[in-house]
C-alpha positions as CSV (number, residue, x, y, z in Angstrom):
1,M,-94.6,251.8,-132.7
2,T,-94.0,248.9,-135.0
3,K,-95.3,245.4,-134.2
4,Y,-91.8,244.3,-133.3
5,K,-91.3,247.1,-131.0
6,A,-94.7,246.7,-129.4
7,W,-94.2,243.2,-128.1
8,K,-90.6,244.0,-127.1
9,H,-91.9,247.1,-125.1
10,T,-94.6,244.9,-123.6
11,E,-92.0,242.4,-122.3
12,R,-90.0,245.3,-120.8
13,V,-92.9,246.8,-119.0
14,V,-94.1,243.5,-117.6
15,A,-90.5,242.6,-116.5
16,K,-90.3,246.0,-114.7
17,K,-93.6,245.4,-112.9
18,F,-92.2,242.0,-111.7
19,Q,-88.9,243.7,-110.7
20,S,-87.1,241.4,-113.1
21,E,-85.8,241.5,-116.7
22,R,-86.6,240.0,-120.0
23,A,-85.4,236.4,-120.6
24,L,-83.3,236.7,-123.7
25,G,-81.9,233.9,-125.8
26,L,-83.8,231.1,-124.1
27,G,-84.3,229.0,-127.2
28,S,-87.4,227.7,-129.0
29,D,-88.6,225.4,-126.3
30,E,-88.9,228.2,-123.7
31,K,-92.2,230.0,-123.2
32,S,-91.3,232.4,-120.3
33,D,-90.5,235.9,-121.5
34,I,-89.6,237.2,-118.0
35,K,-86.9,235.8,-115.6
36,S,-88.5,234.4,-112.5
37,E,-87.9,231.5,-110.1
38,L,-91.6,231.3,-109.2
39,F,-93.5,232.3,-112.3
40,A,-93.5,231.4,-116.0
41,I,-94.6,234.6,-117.6
42,D,-95.6,234.8,-121.3
43,C,-96.3,238.3,-122.7
44,K,-98.5,239.0,-125.7
45,C,-99.3,242.3,-127.4
46,C,-101.7,241.9,-130.4
47,G,-105.1,242.8,-131.6
48,R,-106.4,239.3,-131.9
49,W,-106.1,237.1,-128.9
50,S,-105.8,233.3,-128.9
51,I,-105.9,232.9,-125.1
52,P,-106.9,229.2,-125.0
53,K,-103.9,228.3,-127.3
54,W,-101.5,230.6,-125.5
55,W,-102.6,229.4,-122.1
56,S,-102.3,225.7,-123.1
57,E,-98.8,226.2,-124.3
58,L,-97.7,228.2,-121.3
59,R,-99.3,225.9,-118.8
60,A,-97.5,222.8,-120.3
61,Y,-94.2,224.7,-120.1
62,A,-94.9,225.9,-116.5
63,D,-95.9,222.3,-115.4
64,R,-92.6,221.0,-116.7
65,K,-90.6,223.8,-115.0
66,K,-92.8,223.6,-111.8
67,K,-93.7,227.3,-112.0
68,I,-96.9,229.2,-111.8
69,P,-98.1,230.3,-115.3
70,I,-99.0,233.9,-115.9
71,L,-100.2,235.2,-119.3
72,A,-99.7,238.9,-119.6
73,V,-101.7,240.4,-122.5
74,K,-102.5,243.8,-123.9
75,R,-103.7,245.3,-127.1
76,P,-101.5,247.6,-129.2
77,K,-101.8,251.3,-128.3
78,E,-103.6,250.5,-125.1
79,K,-102.1,251.1,-121.7
80,Q,-103.9,248.4,-119.7
81,Y,-102.2,245.1,-119.1
82,L,-104.2,242.0,-118.1
83,A,-102.8,239.1,-116.2
84,I,-104.4,235.7,-116.7
85,L,-103.7,233.0,-114.1
86,D,-105.3,230.0,-112.6
87,L,-107.8,231.0,-109.9
88,D,-106.4,228.4,-107.4
89,N,-102.9,229.9,-108.0
90,L,-104.3,233.4,-107.3
91,I,-105.9,232.2,-104.1
92,S,-102.7,230.5,-103.0
93,I,-100.7,233.7,-103.6
94,M,-103.2,235.8,-101.7
95,K,-103.1,233.4,-98.8
96,G,-99.3,233.4,-98.8
97,A,-99.4,237.2,-98.7
98,G,-101.9,237.2,-95.8
99,L,-104.5,239.0,-97.9
100,I,-107.1,236.3,-97.2
101,G,-107.5,233.8,-94.3
102,K,-106.0,230.4,-94.5
103,E,-109.5,228.9,-94.9
104,G,-110.2,231.2,-97.9
105,A,-113.6,231.7,-99.4
106,D,-114.1,227.9,-99.7
107,S,-116.1,227.8,-96.4
108,E,-118.8,230.0,-97.9
109,I,-119.1,228.7,-101.4
110,D,-119.7,225.2,-102.7
111,I,-116.8,224.8,-105.1
112,E,-118.3,221.9,-107.0
113,T,-121.5,223.8,-108.0
114,D,-120.4,227.4,-107.6
115,T,-123.4,228.2,-105.4
116,E,-123.4,229.7,-102.0
117,S,-123.9,227.1,-99.3
118,A,-126.8,227.4,-96.9
């Protein structure tokens, strides 16, 4: 698969997983590769990752659009996709889905120092 086809295929797979479709023809100021009202999803398929740079660009875009940023990444010829998102956003999503209690894990862990409270 050529480099062009690899990123295009990555976008198609991620869109299918989100039960959505690729966002085509959005223009140069758009960062989201997948159509979503809730998420700004940027897809990357390459051997060398620049996650801090990609995350910074996606987060700035998501903040402007008031969406939750998700960076979907994979390496060429590998099947595993990784989703990178802010931990607080993940916790909010899990609470909203009823997967964790409304209090969350905050009651057992000191957030400021990342140590368990006594």
